[in-house]
C-alpha positions as a Python dict, from the first residue, in 0.01 Angstrom:
ca = {
    (1, 'M'): (0, 0, 0),
    (2, 'R'): (156, 334, -45),
    (3, 'L'): (362, 515, 213),
    (4, 'W'): (88, 766, 297),
    (5, 'Q'): (-157, 480, 355),
    (6, 'W'): (85, 313, 595),
    (7, 'L'): (128, 645, 778),
    (8, 'L'): (-248, 688, 802),
    (9, 'V'): (-295, 336, 941),
    (10, 'G'): (-10, 392, 1190),
    (11, 'L'): (-157, 722, 1310),
    (12, 'M'): (-501, 566, 1353),
    (13, 'A'): (-354, 278, 1557),
    (14, 'L'): (-157, 522, 1771),
    (15, 'G'): (-466, 736, 1831),
    (16, 'A'): (-680, 437, 1926),
    (17, 'S'): (-424, 308, 2174),
    (18, 'G'): (-415, 645, 2353),
    (19, 'C'): (-762, 588, 2493),
    (20, 'A'): (-690, 236, 2618),
    (21, 'G'): (-629, 346, 2978),
    (22, 'Y'): (-921, 589, 2997),
    (23, 'K'): (-1190, 506, 3250),
    (24, 'L'): (-1529, 671, 3253),
    (25, 'G'): (-1664, 772, 3595),
    (26, 'P'): (-1500, 765, 3939),
    (27, 'V'): (-1157, 603, 3949),
    (28, 'N'): (-1173, 488, 4312),
    (29, 'G'): (-1393, 186, 4247),
    (30, 'L'): (-1718, 337, 4378),
    (31, 'A'): (-2026, 422, 4178),
    (32, 'A'): (-2084, 793, 4127),
    (33, 'R'): (-2251, 956, 4428),
    (34, 'E'): (-2248, 625, 4620),
    (35, 'K'): (-2097, 794, 4926),
    (36, 'S'): (-2161, 1137, 5067),
    (37, 'V'): (-1917, 1398, 5194),
    (38, 'Q'): (-1980, 1652, 5467),
    (39, 'V'): (-1753, 1959, 5472),
    (40, 'I'): (-1695, 2118, 5811),
    (41, 'P'): (-1576, 2483, 5789),
    (42, 'F'): (-1197, 2499, 5806),
    (43, 'N'): (-1013, 2660, 6095),
    (44, 'N'): (-814, 2969, 5987),
    (45, 'Q'): (-479, 3007, 6166),
    (46, 'T'): (-354, 3286, 5938),
    (47, 'L'): (-392, 3660, 5974),
    (48, 'E'): (-581, 3683, 5645),
    (49, 'P'): (-957, 3727, 5703),
    (50, 'R'): (-1239, 3557, 5507),
    (51, 'L'): (-1039, 3246, 5412),
    (52, 'T'): (-1267, 3004, 5596),
    (53, 'D'): (-1580, 3103, 5406),
    (54, 'A'): (-1407, 3107, 5069),
    (55, 'V'): (-1241, 2766, 5114),
    (56, 'T'): (-1554, 2598, 5252),
    (57, 'S'): (-1777, 2738, 4977),
    (58, 'Q'): (-1535, 2652, 4697),
    (59, 'L'): (-1477, 2300, 4833),
    (60, 'R'): (-1851, 2232, 4844),
    (61, 'N'): (-1893, 2368, 4490),
    (62, 'E'): (-1603, 2159, 4359),
    (63, 'L'): (-1734, 1840, 4521),
    (64, 'Q'): (-2075, 1899, 4360),
    (65, 'R'): (-1915, 1975, 4023),
    (66, 'D'): (-1696, 1663, 4036),
    (67, 'G'): (-1991, 1433, 4106),
    (68, 'T'): (-1791, 1147, 4260),
    (69, 'Y'): (-1954, 1205, 4597),
    (70, 'Q'): (-2287, 1341, 4703),
    (71, 'L'): (-2261, 1656, 4913),
    (72, 'A'): (-2413, 1609, 5259),
    (73, 'T'): (-2553, 1929, 5405),
    (74, 'R'): (-2657, 1790, 5741),
    (75, 'N'): (-2472, 1567, 5987),
    (76, 'D'): (-2521, 1261, 5768),
    (77, 'G'): (-2210, 1241, 5548),
    (78, 'D'): (-2025, 912, 5504),
    (79, 'I'): (-1697, 1104, 5494),
    (80, 'I'): (-1633, 1411, 5707),
    (81, 'V'): (-1379, 1661, 5572),
    (82, 'T'): (-1217, 1908, 5811),
    (83, 'G'): (-910, 2121, 5781),
    (84, 'T'): (-688, 2393, 5917),
    (85, 'I'): (-568, 2676, 5697),
    (86, 'S'): (-209, 2714, 5808),
    (87, 'R'): (-37, 2940, 5554),
    (88, 'Y'): (-126, 3230, 5329),
    (89, 'E'): (178, 3361, 5143),
    (90, 'R'): (258, 3605, 4866),
    (91, 'F'): (564, 3547, 4645),
    (92, 'E'): (707, 3795, 4393),
    (93, 'V'): (696, 3660, 4038),
    (94, 'S'): (789, 3952, 3814),
    (95, 'F'): (917, 4305, 3857),
    (96, 'S'): (875, 4632, 3669),
    (97, 'S'): (1124, 4670, 3386),
    (98, 'G'): (1205, 5028, 3488),
    (99, 'D'): (1236, 4961, 3861),
    (100, 'I'): (1354, 4621, 3983),
    (101, 'L'): (1215, 4688, 4331),
    (102, 'T'): (856, 4734, 4209),
    (103, 'V'): (664, 4407, 4191),
    (104, 'R'): (428, 4357, 3895),
    (105, 'D'): (295, 4007, 3968),
    (106, 'Y'): (256, 3796, 4279),
    (107, 'R'): (183, 3426, 4325),
    (108, 'L'): (-57, 3370, 4613),
    (109, 'E'): (-27, 3036, 4792),
    (110, 'L'): (-272, 2889, 5040),
    (111, 'T'): (-187, 2579, 5245),
    (112, 'A'): (-438, 2379, 5447),
    (113, 'H'): (-394, 2057, 5639),
    (114, 'V'): (-695, 1849, 5531),
    (115, 'T'): (-835, 1551, 5716),
    (116, 'A'): (-1108, 1323, 5583),
    (117, 'R'): (-1251, 1060, 5815),
    (118, 'D'): (-1500, 780, 5752),
    (119, 'R'): (-1794, 848, 5982),
    (120, 'S'): (-1886, 484, 6052),
    (121, 'S'): (-1540, 336, 6112),
    (122, 'G'): (-1351, 647, 6221),
    (123, 'K'): (-1074, 552, 5977),
    (124, 'V'): (-872, 847, 5848),
    (125, 'V'): (-881, 833, 5468),
    (126, 'L'): (-693, 1157, 5398),
    (127, 'D'): (-456, 1343, 5627),
    (128, 'Q'): (-212, 1573, 5450),
    (129, 'P'): (-132, 1934, 5363),
    (130, 'V'): (-280, 2059, 5037),
    (131, 'K'): (-183, 2376, 4849),
    (132, 'G'): (-367, 2610, 4620),
    (133, 'T'): (-210, 2884, 4408),
    (134, 'T'): (-308, 3170, 4182),
    (135, 'L'): (-137, 3467, 4018),
    (136, 'I'): (-233, 3831, 4060),
    (137, 'R'): (-125, 4150, 3881),
    (138, 'V'): (-46, 4437, 4117),
    (139, 'T'): (-272, 4738, 4081),
    (140, 'T'): (-290, 5057, 4285),
    (141, 'D'): (-482, 4872, 4558),
    (142, 'L'): (-311, 4541, 4643),
    (143, 'T'): (-565, 4460, 4916),
    (144, 'S'): (-860, 4477, 4674),
    (145, 'T'): (-670, 4273, 4417),
    (146, 'E'): (-599, 3999, 4672),
    (147, 'R'): (-963, 4003, 4785),
    (148, 'Q'): (-1081, 3959, 4426),
    (149, 'A'): (-836, 3671, 4373),
    (150, 'L'): (-949, 3489, 4688),
    (151, 'P'): (-1220, 3277, 4514),
    (152, 'L'): (-962, 3165, 4254),
    (153, 'L'): (-710, 3076, 4524),
    (154, 'A'): (-969, 2888, 4730),
    (155, 'G'): (-1097, 2722, 4412),
    (156, 'D'): (-753, 2584, 4328),
    (157, 'L'): (-717, 2447, 4680),
    (158, 'A'): (-1066, 2294, 4657),
    (159, 'K'): (-984, 2135, 4321),
    (160, 'N'): (-673, 1973, 4469),
    (161, 'V'): (-861, 1844, 4776),
    (162, 'T'): (-1144, 1707, 4560),
    (163, 'E'): (-894, 1530, 4336),
    (164, 'L'): (-733, 1362, 4637),
    (165, 'L'): (-1074, 1253, 4767),
    (166, 'A'): (-1202, 1134, 4431),
    (167, 'E'): (-893, 932, 4345),
    (168, 'G'): (-854, 778, 4689),
    (169, 'T'): (-949, 421, 4765),
    (170, 'W'): (-1151, 367, 5079),
}
């Protein structure tokens, strides 16, 4: 065999071995949608309004999109998810080149302490702080910019919570 044929065979073997650890479907040992999750609106302990609705809505959407669990809309979920939004912070990321005191971009960070409890046994299956972040570009109206970024920020938090729930073992 020629050198290029050996390289081709080696690349094919390397590519095939990359998928060896891949698992289709939920990774926590359950069948898809075998258990249901009920999301209780989070308690907002920050001064930023409208966080509760955004986080609850995005978390429900992310759980439906993920498909590991069935979303329970009434008081019949196998797992009950509650949380407390504890921090909403804005960090400077970049500054104007002409004026080092003028901020151009901020990183918004949202922290919530999330608790997931098995309804039947009362066992706590998740109890930890979870963060969500997003970047915003400063415009003339910072308040409107932050309000428009709120679904993205809540969506990142929801994605992180859903990942912890989906990869957990109950």
